[in-house]
C-alpha positions, 0 to 999 in steps of 0.5 A: 499499499505504501509503494502505491502511495509513494508512486502516486504522491512523491515527496517533490509533488507533495511540496508543490501541492502544499504550496497550491493548498496555501494559495487556495486558502489565501485567495479563498479567504480574500474572496470570501472577504469581498463577498462579506458585507457587515451591513447584514448585522444592521438588518439582523433584527431581534430574532437574528440576534437571538438565534445567532447568539444561541446558535453559538452558546447553546451547542458550545455549553452542550458539547463542553459538558459532554466532552468533559464528562467523556474525557474523564472516562477515557485514558487515550489522547482523546482525553485532551482532544475532546475538550478542544473539539467542543468550540471547533464544532460549535460555531456556524460559518457564515461563508458556508451558510451563504454558499449553501443558500446560494445553492438552494436559491434561498439567498433572498428569501425570508428564511435565507436572510435570517440564516445569513444574519445569525450565521454572521453573529455566530461566526464572529463570536466563534472567531473571538472565542477561538482566538481567546481559547487558543491564546490561553492554551498557548500561554498556559503551555509556554508562559510569556515566552509563548508566540501568541502575543507577538502574533496578536500584535502583528494582527493588530498591526496588519488591520491598521495598515489595511484599513488606513492604508490599503483600503484608501488605495482601493477606493481610489481604484474604484473611482477610476473605473468607468460605469459598465466597463470591465476591470483593467488588467493592471487593477487585477494584477495590482490586487493580486500583488496586494494579496500576496504581500499582505499574506507574506507580511502576515506570516512574517508578523506571526499571523497566518496568511489567511487572516491578512487576506481575509481582512484585505477582502473585507477592505474591498467594497462588495459589488461592482465595479471592483469587488464583482470584477475581482471576484469574477476574474479570480473565481476561475483561477481558484476553482480550476487550478487551486481548489483541485489541489487543496481537495487532493491534499485533504484526501491525502490526509484522510485514512479510514483505516486508522479510525477505531470504533470507540474513537468514532463513537466519542467524536460523532457523539460530540458532533451530534450534540453540537448539531442538536444544540444548533437546531434547538437554538434555532427552532425554539426562538423561531417558534416563539416568533410564530414561524411554522415549524418546518420553517424553524426546522429548516433554519436549524438544519441550514445553520447546522450545515458544514462545508468547504471552509469547515474542512479547510479549518480542520486541515489547518488544525491538523497541521498545527497538531491541535487534533490527530489524524483519526479525529481529522478523518472523522470530522471531515467525513461527518461534515460531508455526510451531514451536508449530504443529509441536510441539504435535501431535507431543507429543499423538501421542508421549505418552499419559499414561494408559498408566502406569495399565495394571496388571499385577496384579489390583486387584479386589474379587473377587481380593483376598486374604481376610486382607489390607488392603482398600484403598479410594480415595474421591473427594469432589466436593462436601461432601454426598458425604461422608455416602453415601460413609461409609455405604458404607465403614461396611458394608464390614466391616473386621475384624482379618484384613482391615482397611480402608485408606481414602484420601480425595481431596478434589477441588477445581477448580484456578483461578489456579495454574499447577501442580496441587497434592496435599496430603497431610493428617496425619489424626492431628494435633490435632482442629481446629475450623476451619470449612473444607470441608477441615477438616470432611472431615478431622474426619468421617473422624478420628471414623470412624477412632476408631470402628472402633479400629484396624480402619480407617486413613484418609488424607486428601488434597486435589487441586487440579487442572483438571477436564480432567485431574482423572482423572490425579490420581485414577488416579495415587493409586489406582495409587500406593496399590495400591487395589482399589476407587475410589469416585466420586460420581455425581449425575444433574445434575452439570455436564458437566466432572464427568461427563467426569471420571467417564468418564475414570476409568472408561476409565483406572482401574487398579483396580475403580471404583464410581459411587455415585449419591446419590438425595437421601435422608437418610444412614443413617450409624449409630454402633456403638451402633445395630448392631441396625438391619439394613442391607439390601443388594440385588444385581441380577445379570445375569452378567459381571465387573462383576456378579461384582465387585458380588456379591464386594463384597456377600459381604464386606459380609454377613459383618457380622451387621448386614447383610442381603443380597438377590441378584436374578438375572435369566436369559434365558428363552431359551437365550443365552450368548456366552461359556462361560467367563463363564458358568462363572464366573457359576455359580461365583459363585452357587454360592459365594453359595449355600453362604455362604447355607446358614450364614446363611440368615436374612440372605441371600436368593437370587431368580431371575427368568426374563425374556424381554426388556428390558420384563420386565427393567424390571418386575422392577427397578421391583418392588423395594421401598423396603426396601433401603438400597444396591443394587449392580449391574454397569455393563457387559454384553452389549447384545445380550442378550435381558435388555436388549432395548430398554433401551439405547435409553432410557439417559441416562447411559452411565457407569452402564450400562442397569441402573444408569441405570434404578435411578438413575431417579426412576421407581424406588420405592426411594430406595436409594443405587446403587453401579455397579461396573466391575471392573478390566480383567484383564491378559489384556485388556490383552494383556500378559505377566507373570511368564512368562505369555503370552496366547493366543487360543482358542475355546470352545463355549457353554453356557446358565446351566443348563449345556446346550450350545446351539450354535444360539443361541450366538455364538462369540467369541474369548476370551483365556486365559493359558498358562504357558510 
């Protein structure tokens, strides 16, 4: 066995692997420092502080008691190692928790934010406790000749130099990077040299290289332009070259054959006690603050997880001979096993989207006519601004029904461990700074001023990863009680943004509108140009989404400068699957016709009888270029004769068959397209509210002309609410 080992890992190669491992440790510590934002502590709240302190103290006390008791029963070297292990396994690593939450797509969930703040508090307490513990132990063993005191003075010296010297250089570098420009190679080289110098000085002054590079990372502001640029460049180098060498080195020092069953039992008992202590310290406060048990248990499992940085720490302890190879093997393997168990358990127990279930109607159709109409407008790119403002311009704010507009500028999170939502005060002094965010704020400031109190705008910026960006969008929509959420859609968006749009459609607590920009110039007009008519077209097939589009158009057309054309498509054969929906469609069209009698010069209604999808496409392709905005519903019955053959050619399922065709380049019209999806009703969620309960009944089916046709109709179970 030793011959095989020597052939695989000759002494010369081990020296190289050791060097690469040290470099991996240094650069990982720097990257983690860049990702860390101590601003999380300000947002921790009382519960986060309680859990953070509890997750450290409770397992520490429990493990120390158990370790002391076990140490009195054993005669081997475990007598000295078990008490040392107690503080090592009691803390929660903030870096491990942040990476785990990122993998689980929970970074910007309520539970994720609580776990981040709690783990940072626990990690800080664990760090200082470990320093005190190790210093005390070293001084006790060596007296005042111990190297601990010079090392601590060296740490203080390094912190002062980095904070008051190097940080100023870093801030100067940030000011020299133009907005939106990539990081210069000279800045990357300079930062790398700084990392190596700080690591060398840390070792010379008695501190570890990891400590100096971690503090240097904290000195670099998280996020763009410098923090995100450096992390983006270094991630590939660390992941592709340094981490594999480190993992190999960890594996070399793991030897399962030296593990004795008795030792495994003692060490595993300490680890299980620490895990139980963390879960108890998380679950009890969370339950006291009215968290559901599954969420509280998920929080405990997250804070009990161990990962790469814990394994890094264990390997360093082995090199300093604080633990022996037997304990190191057990601790490393158990860290991997526990993470493999806890991660799928959290995914099973905690569903962040359930909090978006709304017990109230948040739709355009069901909005009260004399109340504020609230819209959340999302912006992925600065070019989205003008077309979204076009839609807001014609949304007809009035004294009786003003607009409450919430603008969310979405920025991909890079080089930060926590998501960030910035609430901009729109009423601050106008700024001439040429940044993307400030240009957006200034544009909406002018928009708000132009409507003179009829529209109130609040601007936000969300920095979050694409995989969980929908959580921030839906959370803000829920918090602000919006009735409509507008998301920009571009046919050639990158897949990550399209995934965000799909998640929003699936989980939004209100109605959603996908705004398709077809690349035409904005027709955003000032108040002085109100004589220029804005022409809106609604394609109506029937169903909740199409009624939502019609309701929005009805609100718009109350503005005298808006013209409305409604194109209704009706199957030439009697086909109705839902009597209730058919009645609601007829009611909506009747309301339009009544309003059209009073405003006949601005409202036009056309009805086309079509046989199949081919004739439907002919009607859509015949729409001329007079329209500025075309609105359509997203969902429909795919088996309807109106759509026969169309669904097979749909490229973008998030737009639906009709929306996808209207957004295609085959259309003559270059109008913007707004595809609407009405919020799922309370009935469809199968919940009860205010004493109303859901039952299931059946209806006969009626065609759009009001005739019963039982042969061609298909009976579907419908949901209705009956009062108790």
